[in-house]
C-alpha beads as a LAMMPS data file, in Angstrom:
LAMMPS data file: protein, C-alpha beads

320 atoms
319 bonds

1 atom types
1 bond types

-500.0 500.0 xlo xhi
-500.0 500.0 ylo yhi
-500.0 500.0 zlo zhi

Masses

1 110.0

Atoms # bond

1 1 1 -150.191 279.348 411.661
2 1 1 -149.793 276.950 409.242
3 1 1 -150.471 276.542 405.493
4 1 1 -152.243 273.349 404.693
5 1 1 -153.982 272.245 401.817
6 1 1 -157.229 270.270 401.327
7 1 1 -156.107 267.251 399.190
8 1 1 -159.121 266.341 396.800
9 1 1 -157.195 267.941 393.914
10 1 1 -154.846 265.100 394.392
11 1 1 -157.808 262.501 394.897
12 1 1 -156.244 260.110 392.202
13 1 1 -153.129 259.862 394.245
14 1 1 -153.063 257.528 397.192
15 1 1 -152.399 259.777 400.371
16 1 1 -148.559 259.374 400.471
17 1 1 -147.750 260.687 397.291
18 1 1 -150.129 263.598 397.902
19 1 1 -148.933 264.764 401.099
20 1 1 -145.569 264.262 399.563
21 1 1 -146.585 266.612 397.087
22 1 1 -148.420 268.810 399.021
23 1 1 -145.041 269.140 401.323
24 1 1 -142.898 269.919 398.431
25 1 1 -145.219 272.620 397.490
26 1 1 -144.660 274.244 401.001
27 1 1 -147.651 273.343 403.404
28 1 1 -147.530 271.548 406.329
29 1 1 -151.046 270.841 407.158
30 1 1 -153.954 268.761 405.165
31 1 1 -157.276 268.664 405.104
32 1 1 -159.242 264.930 404.608
33 1 1 -162.031 264.702 402.805
34 1 1 -164.387 261.260 404.772
35 1 1 -167.114 261.441 401.965
36 1 1 -169.683 263.816 400.428
37 1 1 -168.780 265.922 398.101
38 1 1 -164.838 266.037 399.038
39 1 1 -165.118 262.147 398.656
40 1 1 -163.267 259.616 401.024
41 1 1 -159.829 258.984 398.237
42 1 1 -157.078 259.496 401.037
43 1 1 -159.685 258.158 404.035
44 1 1 -160.747 254.839 404.572
45 1 1 -163.516 256.174 407.676
46 1 1 -164.625 252.280 408.368
47 1 1 -161.446 250.559 408.190
48 1 1 -160.019 253.325 410.996
49 1 1 -162.741 253.412 413.220
50 1 1 -162.544 249.779 413.689
51 1 1 -158.671 249.689 414.132
52 1 1 -156.896 251.594 416.387
53 1 1 -153.697 250.105 414.773
54 1 1 -154.503 251.094 411.815
55 1 1 -155.546 255.070 412.899
56 1 1 -151.999 254.735 414.052
57 1 1 -150.333 254.119 411.051
58 1 1 -152.888 256.165 409.208
59 1 1 -151.703 259.354 411.939
60 1 1 -147.916 258.272 411.412
61 1 1 -148.318 258.616 407.313
62 1 1 -148.720 262.608 409.014
63 1 1 -146.586 263.091 411.312
64 1 1 -143.267 261.513 409.878
65 1 1 -143.317 264.226 407.224
66 1 1 -144.120 266.945 410.054
67 1 1 -147.645 267.261 408.914
68 1 1 -151.042 267.456 410.660
69 1 1 -154.639 266.714 409.641
70 1 1 -156.249 270.571 410.273
71 1 1 -159.760 269.046 410.051
72 1 1 -162.093 266.377 408.323
73 1 1 -164.406 267.673 405.904
74 1 1 -168.278 265.859 405.189
75 1 1 -169.564 268.415 403.404
76 1 1 -173.069 266.832 402.381
77 1 1 -176.610 267.760 402.191
78 1 1 -178.104 266.659 405.887
79 1 1 -181.027 268.501 405.553
80 1 1 -182.256 267.410 402.618
81 1 1 -185.862 266.325 401.654
82 1 1 -184.612 263.417 400.080
83 1 1 -184.135 261.319 403.189
84 1 1 -181.964 258.872 401.606
85 1 1 -179.417 261.445 401.237
86 1 1 -180.594 263.349 404.480
87 1 1 -179.285 260.097 406.052
88 1 1 -176.448 259.160 404.682
89 1 1 -175.153 262.948 405.174
90 1 1 -175.906 262.567 409.130
91 1 1 -174.448 258.941 409.184
92 1 1 -171.350 260.238 407.593
93 1 1 -170.964 262.975 409.922
94 1 1 -171.454 260.846 413.160
95 1 1 -168.304 258.636 411.672
96 1 1 -166.555 261.808 410.867
97 1 1 -167.125 263.174 414.544
98 1 1 -166.168 259.595 415.842
99 1 1 -163.278 259.501 413.684
100 1 1 -162.099 262.967 414.834
101 1 1 -162.070 262.011 418.272
102 1 1 -159.932 259.136 417.792
103 1 1 -157.448 261.015 415.624
104 1 1 -157.681 264.070 417.960
105 1 1 -158.436 265.989 415.171
106 1 1 -159.864 268.921 416.627
107 1 1 -162.447 270.253 413.582
108 1 1 -165.128 267.986 411.848
109 1 1 -166.301 271.078 408.577
110 1 1 -169.220 270.477 406.525
111 1 1 -171.831 272.573 404.943
112 1 1 -175.513 273.203 406.898
113 1 1 -177.248 271.954 404.212
114 1 1 -180.878 273.445 402.878
115 1 1 -184.629 272.161 403.575
116 1 1 -187.141 272.144 401.386
117 1 1 -189.458 275.094 401.331
118 1 1 -192.564 272.947 402.835
119 1 1 -193.372 269.677 404.627
120 1 1 -193.710 267.402 401.236
121 1 1 -191.856 269.642 398.931
122 1 1 -189.185 267.327 397.170
123 1 1 -186.232 269.864 396.431
124 1 1 -184.233 272.443 398.090
125 1 1 -185.676 275.867 398.208
126 1 1 -182.753 278.816 398.956
127 1 1 -184.859 282.277 399.945
128 1 1 -182.891 285.592 399.201
129 1 1 -185.133 287.935 399.746
130 1 1 -188.221 288.487 402.357
131 1 1 -191.054 289.423 399.585
132 1 1 -193.048 287.800 398.338
133 1 1 -194.496 286.928 402.093
134 1 1 -194.474 282.791 401.450
135 1 1 -190.637 283.521 401.277
136 1 1 -190.915 284.183 404.833
137 1 1 -193.045 281.313 405.673
138 1 1 -190.535 279.202 404.099
139 1 1 -187.887 280.510 405.979
140 1 1 -189.484 279.919 409.578
141 1 1 -189.761 276.671 408.134
142 1 1 -186.469 275.734 407.667
143 1 1 -184.796 276.861 410.132
144 1 1 -187.574 276.673 413.343
145 1 1 -188.848 273.176 412.283
146 1 1 -185.592 271.504 410.113
147 1 1 -182.415 273.409 410.719
148 1 1 -182.356 274.229 414.573
149 1 1 -183.593 271.143 415.262
150 1 1 -181.095 268.892 413.188
151 1 1 -178.259 271.321 414.127
152 1 1 -178.909 271.558 418.122
153 1 1 -178.511 267.264 418.203
154 1 1 -175.430 267.568 415.715
155 1 1 -174.104 270.360 417.978
156 1 1 -174.406 268.460 421.207
157 1 1 -172.947 265.195 419.680
158 1 1 -170.187 266.770 418.503
159 1 1 -169.472 268.319 421.507
160 1 1 -169.789 265.188 423.590
161 1 1 -167.028 263.755 421.426
162 1 1 -164.440 266.448 422.076
163 1 1 -165.081 268.237 418.245
164 1 1 -166.337 271.308 416.684
165 1 1 -168.623 271.795 413.935
166 1 1 -167.152 274.147 410.940
167 1 1 -169.800 275.261 408.591
168 1 1 -168.881 276.896 405.957
169 1 1 -170.980 279.737 405.060
170 1 1 -172.404 278.787 401.118
171 1 1 -174.454 280.180 398.992
172 1 1 -177.849 277.951 398.111
173 1 1 -177.590 276.819 401.965
174 1 1 -179.175 277.562 404.980
175 1 1 -176.062 278.767 406.439
176 1 1 -174.657 281.585 403.506
177 1 1 -173.035 284.485 406.108
178 1 1 -172.390 285.950 409.230
179 1 1 -176.029 286.658 410.224
180 1 1 -177.079 283.483 409.533
181 1 1 -174.129 281.289 410.830
182 1 1 -174.400 283.129 414.551
183 1 1 -178.168 282.612 414.899
184 1 1 -177.613 279.103 414.304
185 1 1 -174.680 279.185 416.708
186 1 1 -176.815 280.946 419.266
187 1 1 -179.589 278.572 418.626
188 1 1 -177.348 275.402 419.435
189 1 1 -174.233 275.675 421.100
190 1 1 -170.543 276.867 421.141
191 1 1 -169.143 273.347 418.979
192 1 1 -171.142 275.345 416.113
193 1 1 -168.889 277.396 414.558
194 1 1 -167.296 278.496 410.843
195 1 1 -164.885 276.986 408.500
196 1 1 -164.301 280.303 407.646
197 1 1 -164.239 280.718 403.549
198 1 1 -163.695 284.529 402.449
199 1 1 -164.308 283.403 398.727
200 1 1 -167.928 282.895 399.232
201 1 1 -168.661 286.319 400.812
202 1 1 -165.892 288.266 398.562
203 1 1 -168.400 287.803 395.688
204 1 1 -171.360 288.690 398.113
205 1 1 -169.844 292.289 398.661
206 1 1 -168.660 290.914 402.155
207 1 1 -165.782 292.928 404.141
208 1 1 -164.122 289.686 404.933
209 1 1 -162.002 291.883 407.977
210 1 1 -165.290 293.182 409.130
211 1 1 -167.075 289.442 408.810
212 1 1 -163.590 287.964 411.167
213 1 1 -164.051 290.613 413.912
214 1 1 -167.714 289.618 413.757
215 1 1 -167.323 285.869 414.249
216 1 1 -164.170 286.569 416.509
217 1 1 -164.099 282.889 418.311
218 1 1 -166.684 280.862 416.405
219 1 1 -164.090 280.835 413.824
220 1 1 -163.039 277.013 414.276
221 1 1 -161.082 276.856 410.856
222 1 1 -160.174 278.419 407.421
223 1 1 -160.519 277.999 404.068
224 1 1 -157.903 280.095 402.128
225 1 1 -159.527 280.424 398.628
226 1 1 -159.540 283.506 396.794
227 1 1 -162.822 285.297 393.689
228 1 1 -162.536 287.258 391.535
229 1 1 -165.397 289.747 390.670
230 1 1 -165.772 290.366 386.981
231 1 1 -166.528 294.482 386.961
232 1 1 -168.248 294.472 383.228
233 1 1 -169.991 291.102 384.208
234 1 1 -171.640 292.269 387.309
235 1 1 -172.522 295.763 386.279
236 1 1 -174.498 294.327 384.297
237 1 1 -176.045 291.262 386.149
238 1 1 -174.871 291.592 389.611
239 1 1 -173.393 289.303 391.579
240 1 1 -175.787 285.939 391.832
241 1 1 -174.920 284.000 388.927
242 1 1 -176.078 280.078 388.113
243 1 1 -174.259 279.764 384.610
244 1 1 -171.594 277.021 384.897
245 1 1 -168.233 277.494 386.548
246 1 1 -166.626 276.700 383.133
247 1 1 -168.333 279.985 381.610
248 1 1 -165.599 282.179 382.921
249 1 1 -166.010 284.596 380.568
250 1 1 -169.915 285.238 381.174
251 1 1 -169.749 284.963 384.239
252 1 1 -170.024 288.200 387.129
253 1 1 -167.501 286.296 389.068
254 1 1 -165.301 282.643 389.288
255 1 1 -163.035 281.109 391.788
256 1 1 -159.676 282.164 391.641
257 1 1 -156.170 280.848 393.486
258 1 1 -155.364 283.283 396.626
259 1 1 -153.867 286.405 394.949
260 1 1 -155.266 286.813 391.738
261 1 1 -159.022 287.884 393.052
262 1 1 -157.200 290.513 395.528
263 1 1 -154.115 291.149 395.928
264 1 1 -151.807 290.178 398.819
265 1 1 -152.752 293.165 400.873
266 1 1 -155.977 292.278 401.510
267 1 1 -154.408 288.681 402.426
268 1 1 -152.387 289.989 404.906
269 1 1 -155.501 291.899 406.413
270 1 1 -157.032 288.865 406.770
271 1 1 -154.493 287.227 408.525
272 1 1 -153.570 290.029 410.765
273 1 1 -157.728 289.827 411.547
274 1 1 -157.561 286.477 412.372
275 1 1 -154.962 287.129 414.469
276 1 1 -156.774 290.063 416.316
277 1 1 -159.573 287.628 417.155
278 1 1 -157.396 284.698 418.673
279 1 1 -157.227 282.432 415.717
280 1 1 -153.810 280.781 415.172
281 1 1 -154.084 277.632 413.450
282 1 1 -154.659 276.791 409.827
283 1 1 -155.168 278.395 406.619
284 1 1 -155.973 275.373 404.245
285 1 1 -156.288 276.327 400.432
286 1 1 -158.875 274.945 398.932
287 1 1 -158.194 274.861 394.930
288 1 1 -160.926 275.667 392.712
289 1 1 -159.094 277.658 389.677
290 1 1 -159.986 276.726 386.793
291 1 1 -157.382 278.696 385.093
292 1 1 -154.765 277.302 386.613
293 1 1 -153.072 273.242 387.075
294 1 1 -153.634 272.268 390.772
295 1 1 -149.742 271.929 391.546
296 1 1 -149.516 275.656 390.219
297 1 1 -152.868 277.387 391.147
298 1 1 -151.657 275.724 394.757
299 1 1 -147.875 276.765 394.795
300 1 1 -149.150 280.434 393.811
301 1 1 -151.424 280.614 396.800
302 1 1 -148.968 279.156 399.598
303 1 1 -146.412 281.774 397.663
304 1 1 -148.861 284.424 398.693
305 1 1 -149.976 282.737 402.110
306 1 1 -146.252 282.728 403.254
307 1 1 -145.594 286.429 402.331
308 1 1 -148.854 287.325 404.566
309 1 1 -149.095 284.500 407.514
310 1 1 -147.102 285.611 411.130
311 1 1 -145.828 282.166 411.689
312 1 1 -143.826 283.421 414.818
313 1 1 -145.802 284.542 418.632
314 1 1 -145.711 288.132 418.844
315 1 1 -143.024 289.935 420.799
316 1 1 -143.520 291.660 423.799
317 1 1 -144.780 295.239 423.707
318 1 1 -141.200 296.817 425.022
319 1 1 -141.997 300.632 423.733
320 1 1 -145.794 300.946 425.780

Bonds

1 1 1 2
2 1 2 3
3 1 3 4
4 1 4 5
5 1 5 6
6 1 6 7
7 1 7 8
8 1 8 9
9 1 9 10
10 1 10 11
11 1 11 12
12 1 12 13
13 1 13 14
14 1 14 15
15 1 15 16
16 1 16 17
17 1 17 18
18 1 18 19
19 1 19 20
20 1 20 21
21 1 21 22
22 1 22 23
23 1 23 24
24 1 24 25
25 1 25 26
26 1 26 27
27 1 27 28
28 1 28 29
29 1 29 30
30 1 30 31
31 1 31 32
32 1 32 33
33 1 33 34
34 1 34 35
35 1 35 36
36 1 36 37
37 1 37 38
38 1 38 39
39 1 39 40
40 1 40 41
41 1 41 42
42 1 42 43
43 1 43 44
44 1 44 45
45 1 45 46
46 1 46 47
47 1 47 48
48 1 48 49
49 1 49 50
50 1 50 51
51 1 51 52
52 1 52 53
53 1 53 54
54 1 54 55
55 1 55 56
56 1 56 57
57 1 57 58
58 1 58 59
59 1 59 60
60 1 60 61
61 1 61 62
62 1 62 63
63 1 63 64
64 1 64 65
65 1 65 66
66 1 66 67
67 1 67 68
68 1 68 69
69 1 69 70
70 1 70 71
71 1 71 72
72 1 72 73
73 1 73 74
74 1 74 75
75 1 75 76
76 1 76 77
77 1 77 78
78 1 78 79
79 1 79 80
80 1 80 81
81 1 81 82
82 1 82 83
83 1 83 84
84 1 84 85
85 1 85 86
86 1 86 87
87 1 87 88
88 1 88 89
89 1 89 90
90 1 90 91
91 1 91 92
92 1 92 93
93 1 93 94
94 1 94 95
95 1 95 96
96 1 96 97
97 1 97 98
98 1 98 99
99 1 99 100
100 1 100 101
101 1 101 102
102 1 102 103
103 1 103 104
104 1 104 105
105 1 105 106
106 1 106 107
107 1 107 108
108 1 108 109
109 1 109 110
110 1 110 111
111 1 111 112
112 1 112 113
113 1 113 114
114 1 114 115
115 1 115 116
116 1 116 117
117 1 117 118
118 1 118 119
119 1 119 120
120 1 120 121
121 1 121 122
122 1 122 123
123 1 123 124
124 1 124 125
125 1 125 126
126 1 126 127
127 1 127 128
128 1 128 129
129 1 129 130
130 1 130 131
131 1 131 132
132 1 132 133
133 1 133 134
134 1 134 135
135 1 135 136
136 1 136 137
137 1 137 138
138 1 138 139
139 1 139 140
140 1 140 141
141 1 141 142
142 1 142 143
143 1 143 144
144 1 144 145
145 1 145 146
146 1 146 147
147 1 147 148
148 1 148 149
149 1 149 150
150 1 150 151
151 1 151 152
152 1 152 153
153 1 153 154
154 1 154 155
155 1 155 156
156 1 156 157
157 1 157 158
158 1 158 159
159 1 159 160
160 1 160 161
161 1 161 162
162 1 162 163
163 1 163 164
164 1 164 165
165 1 165 166
166 1 166 167
167 1 167 168
168 1 168 169
169 1 169 170
170 1 170 171
171 1 171 172
172 1 172 173
173 1 173 174
174 1 174 175
175 1 175 176
176 1 176 177
177 1 177 178
178 1 178 179
179 1 179 180
180 1 180 181
181 1 181 182
182 1 182 183
183 1 183 184
184 1 184 185
185 1 185 186
186 1 186 187
187 1 187 188
188 1 188 189
189 1 189 190
190 1 190 191
191 1 191 192
192 1 192 193
193 1 193 194
194 1 194 195
195 1 195 196
196 1 196 197
197 1 197 198
198 1 198 199
199 1 199 200
200 1 200 201
201 1 201 202
202 1 202 203
203 1 203 204
204 1 204 205
205 1 205 206
206 1 206 207
207 1 207 208
208 1 208 209
209 1 209 210
210 1 210 211
211 1 211 212
212 1 212 213
213 1 213 214
214 1 214 215
215 1 215 216
216 1 216 217
217 1 217 218
218 1 218 219
219 1 219 220
220 1 220 221
221 1 221 222
222 1 222 223
223 1 223 224
224 1 224 225
225 1 225 226
226 1 226 227
227 1 227 228
228 1 228 229
229 1 229 230
230 1 230 231
231 1 231 232
232 1 232 233
233 1 233 234
234 1 234 235
235 1 235 236
236 1 236 237
237 1 237 238
238 1 238 239
239 1 239 240
240 1 240 241
241 1 241 242
242 1 242 243
243 1 243 244
244 1 244 245
245 1 245 246
246 1 246 247
247 1 247 248
248 1 248 249
249 1 249 250
250 1 250 251
251 1 251 252
252 1 252 253
253 1 253 254
254 1 254 255
255 1 255 256
256 1 256 257
257 1 257 258
258 1 258 259
259 1 259 260
260 1 260 261
261 1 261 262
262 1 262 263
263 1 263 264
264 1 264 265
265 1 265 266
266 1 266 267
267 1 267 268
268 1 268 269
269 1 269 270
270 1 270 271
271 1 271 272
272 1 272 273
273 1 273 274
274 1 274 275
275 1 275 276
276 1 276 277
277 1 277 278
278 1 278 279
279 1 279 280
280 1 280 281
281 1 281 282
282 1 282 283
283 1 283 284
284 1 284 285
285 1 285 286
286 1 286 287
287 1 287 288
288 1 288 289
289 1 289 290
290 1 290 291
291 1 291 292
292 1 292 293
293 1 293 294
294 1 294 295
295 1 295 296
296 1 296 297
297 1 297 298
298 1 298 299
299 1 299 300
300 1 300 301
301 1 301 302
302 1 302 303
303 1 303 304
304 1 304 305
305 1 305 306
306 1 306 307
307 1 307 308
308 1 308 309
309 1 309 310
310 1 310 311
311 1 311 312
312 1 312 313
313 1 313 314
314 1 314 315
315 1 315 316
316 1 316 317
317 1 317 318
318 1 318 319
319 1 319 320
């Protein structure tokens, strides 16, 4: 496995300097945003699509440092009821898939997006329970009329370009847990799978190892990010929490650097489960810890992962 870093924390630095920082901190892979929520600060998508020489020069910035691009990420809102946003998201996705093919990057990371609750609605609607009965009507519309049709076409487009789609299971989106990810994969095709981020699963009470073992070969990419579950606030209010991320003392949970929500043993178990299901690619650190600087949070996360990740191939079972 490799340890990588998702580069938005260094969006104000040129790509070369960002890569130098990441390499100095101890990572050998970078996940690059192409637009949408991550921005495209380190990836001039249109220029790279138009010019092969620029693509070669771009890739040399990674290879000359002994690094790879683990994924191109275009998290945005392809199922939005706002037609302008939905089109922007789809255009970005398709450009990102084309660029990934040219750069030989195997995975494009996305969010599933979230539709409106019915035709004509102006805002998305996230359903989390089956009652009152209209919630089930909303879900049927969102899946059958919007989500499955869109992602079926997107999966085929990615597959035709030799690229996989890594959907991050994220609350507030149509796909937010293992069950919804596997349902969409079954409805679309094998090029659609998971960008596995345990941080969002932790605060929903999910056992990350169990989730990994259920997903199996559907895991295409992994984010390294932790969550701290506040036992006092959770005991009072549960885990669903809409207070601003900066209001840490009052929140039920908060994103933390790796090791500050769950100890090294948990991360060793995650790494072992990933290897057990055949994943031997990159764990890409996504820094969203409001209590740490970028460098310190990433460095501490890399330190935990270096202790947890197995970098070499297993030896022969000489004892068996």
